[in-house]
Every structure is written in structure tokens, then in C-alpha cells.
C-alpha positions in Angstrom: 25.0 143.7 116.9 26.7 142.2 120.1 26.1 138.5 120.9 24.0 138.6 124.2 25.5 135.1 125.0 28.7 136.8 125.2 28.8 139.6 128.4 30.9 140.5 130.7 30.0 138.6 134.0 29.4 139.8 137.5 32.9 138.0 138.4 34.9 140.6 136.4 33.6 143.4 138.8 34.3 141.5 141.9 37.9 140.6 140.6 38.3 144.4 140.2 37.2 145.5 143.6 39.4 142.7 145.3 42.1 144.2 143.1 42.9 140.8 141.2 43.8 141.1 137.5 42.5 138.2 135.6 45.8 136.8 135.0 47.0 136.7 138.8 43.6 135.6 139.7 44.1 132.6 137.2 47.5 132.1 138.0 46.3 131.8 142.0 43.6 129.4 141.2 45.8 127.6 138.8 44.0 127.7 135.7 44.8 129.2 132.3 44.7 132.8 132.1 42.8 132.6 128.5 40.5 130.3 130.2 39.5 132.6 132.9 39.4 135.3 130.6 36.9 133.6 128.3 34.8 132.7 131.3 34.8 136.2 132.8 33.7 137.5 129.6 31.1 135.0 129.2 32.6 132.9 125.8 32.6 129.7 127.7 31.5 127.5 130.4 33.3 127.1 133.5 35.7 124.4 134.1 35.2 122.4 137.4 38.7 124.5 138.8 37.0 127.7 138.2 33.5 126.5 139.6 35.4 125.4 142.8 38.4 127.8 143.1 36.9 131.3 142.3 34.7 131.5 144.8 37.0 130.6 147.5 39.7 133.1 146.1 37.0 135.8 146.0 34.8 134.9 149.3 31.5 134.8 147.5 29.0 132.2 146.0 29.6 130.9 142.6 25.9 132.3 141.8 27.1 135.7 142.6 29.7 135.7 140.3 28.4 134.5 136.6 24.7 134.8 135.5 22.7 131.7 135.3 23.4 131.1 131.5 26.8 130.8 131.7 26.7 128.5 135.1 24.5 126.1 132.8 26.6 126.5 129.5 28.9 123.1 129.5 32.6 123.4 129.5 34.1 121.5 126.7 37.8 122.0 127.4 38.2 122.7 123.8 38.7 126.1 121.6 35.5 124.9 119.7 33.6 125.1 122.7 33.8 129.1 122.7 30.9 131.1 121.1 31.5 132.1 117.8 35.0 130.6 117.8 35.9 130.6 113.9 37.2 127.6 112.3 40.6 127.8 111.3 41.4 126.5 107.6 44.0 123.3 107.2 47.4 124.4 107.3 47.5 126.9 110.2 46.1 129.9 108.4 43.3 131.7 109.7 
């Protein structure tokens, strides 16, 4: 059963309509590619950079790009802030 908190955000469709890949958009707004991917697919909260720069890039308000639950989710800046991120065992093994 899919996690209801993990779903593609409207930002993904707006990026595609304006012919931006997630990687190119991330490079353009100066955020890590993985972070923008996780935000667009609803697995973590938005960093301040994404909140400020993605609406400027797409010329759309933030509220059109993301659902309210994602907008209110805190950004921890840490991998463990991702939804369903598995804890790794000591020694680097998965």
C-alpha cells in the first residue's frame, strides 16, 4: 500500500510542462539534485532555497507547486528527515 505522505507534487508536472528536468532545475536554482527530487516526490520538506527559487524559476506561486502538507512539513536538512528512510546499520551496510 503506498504511503499517503509520499506522492508526486504538482511541481513535477509544472517542471515537465516548462521542459525542465528535475536535475537541470536543481542545478539552475542551486540545490542538490537529490533534494529537489525528494521534494517533488513528496518525501521531505522544502529547503528555504527551494521555497524561494523554484517559484521564481517556474514563475508560479509556491502554493501551486506543492500540496499544503508538504509545505508545512519541516525541512531537517538531514537524510533521516525523509519519510520511510531506512536506518542503516553500523559499519555502512544496508
